[in-house]
C-alpha positions in Angstrom: -58.8 35.7 29.7 -59.8 37.2 32.8 -56.0 37.1 33.8 -54.8 38.8 30.7 -53.7 42.2 31.5 -53.0 43.6 27.9 -56.5 42.3 26.7 -58.0 44.0 30.1 -56.3 47.4 29.5 -57.2 47.7 25.7 -60.8 46.5 26.5 -61.2 49.1 28.9 -60.0 51.6 26.2 -62.3 50.3 23.4 -65.6 49.6 25.3 -66.4 53.0 25.8 -65.8 54.1 21.9 -67.8 51.1 20.7 -70.9 52.3 22.9 -70.4 55.8 21.6 -70.1 54.5 18.0 -73.5 52.6 18.8 -75.3 55.8 20.0 -73.7 57.6 17.1 -75.2 54.9 14.5 -78.8 55.1 16.8 -79.1 58.8 16.7 -77.7 59.4 13.0 -80.0 56.6 11.8 -82.9 58.7 10.7 -80.6 60.9 8.6 -78.1 58.2 6.9 -77.4 54.7 7.0 -77.9 52.8 10.3 -80.3 53.1 13.0 -81.8 50.8 15.7 -80.9 47.3 14.6 -77.5 48.0 13.6 -77.0 50.3 16.9 -78.5 47.5 19.3 -76.0 45.0 17.8 -73.2 47.0 18.1 -73.9 47.8 21.9 -74.6 44.4 22.6 -71.1 43.5 21.0 -69.4 45.9 23.3 -71.3 44.2 26.4 -70.3 40.9 25.1 -66.5 41.9 24.7 -67.0 43.2 28.4 -68.2 39.7 29.3 -65.5 37.8 27.5 -62.7 39.9 29.1 -64.0 40.3 32.7 -66.3 37.2 33.2 -69.8 36.5 32.7 -70.7 36.9 36.6 -69.5 40.4 36.7 -71.4 41.4 33.7 -74.4 39.9 35.0 -74.4 41.8 38.0 -74.2 45.2 36.2 -77.0 44.0 33.2 -79.1 41.2 35.0 -81.4 39.0 32.8 -84.5 40.6 34.5 -83.3 44.0 33.1 -82.8 42.7 29.7 -86.4 41.1 29.7 -87.9 44.2 30.9 -86.1 46.5 28.3 -86.9 44.0 25.5 -90.5 44.5 26.6 -90.2 48.2 26.7 -88.8 48.5 23.3 -91.3 46.2 21.7 -93.9 48.3 23.6 -92.5 51.8 22.3 -92.6 50.8 18.9 -96.0 49.4 18.9 -97.4 52.6 20.7 -95.7 54.7 18.1 -97.5 52.4 15.4 -101.0 52.3 17.1 -101.1 55.9 17.7 -101.7 56.5 14.0 -104.6 53.8 14.1 -106.1 55.5 17.3 -106.1 58.8 15.4 -107.8 57.5 12.6 -104.9 57.1 10.2 -102.6 53.8 9.3 -100.2 51.7 11.5 -97.2 53.8 11.8 -98.5 57.1 10.2 -96.1 59.6 12.0 -98.2 62.7 10.5 -100.5 62.0 13.4 -98.0 63.1 15.9 -97.6 66.4 15.4 -99.2 68.9 13.0 -95.9 69.8 11.5 -95.3 67.1 9.0 -91.5 67.0 8.7 -91.1 67.3 12.6 -93.8 64.5 12.9 -91.9 62.4 10.6 -88.6 63.1 12.3 -90.1 62.3 15.7 -91.9 59.0 14.5 -88.8 57.6 13.0 -86.7 58.4 16.0 -89.0 56.9 18.4 -89.5 53.6 16.5 -85.7 53.4 15.9 -85.2 53.9 19.5 -87.7 51.1 20.1 -85.9 48.6 17.8 -82.5 49.6 19.2 -83.4 48.9 22.8 -85.3 45.8 21.9 -82.5 44.3 19.5 -79.9 45.1 22.5 -81.7 43.3 24.9 -82.3 40.2 22.5 -79.0 39.8 21.5 -77.7 40.2 25.0 -80.2 37.8 26.4 -79.3 35.1 23.6 -75.6 35.4 24.7 -76.5 35.1 28.5 -78.6 32.0 27.8 -75.9 30.3 25.5 -73.3 30.9 28.3 -75.3 29.7 31.1 -76.3 26.8 29.1 -75.5 23.4 30.8 -74.7 25.1 34.0 -76.9 24.3 36.9 
């Protein structure tokens, strides 16, 4: 598919909109349907489309396996720090009220941080799985 001009043009037009929709789902997830998991999968699908059209080597120069492993760990650490902050403050795991004295703002902030961590982690894992399946059998 790397030589098909029509697919290359259409994908160059679609990939930014797919990524924009992923960010919409990510940042709107605490107010409505969606959130980190869905946004991570949608963003990974955009990068996978890029890989299928422009080639795996070109995409791995943009987003390396090392970066994916680090961002996967960062997303998990972000989630865990938010959860353990409640325990360290003398409350329950993922008790967002300890983040701020204003309980409504604390709930929104806590959900936002947790969903951001989930989105980063899911994006990284999905793309890493794709990279590993593509490179399987190649030495």
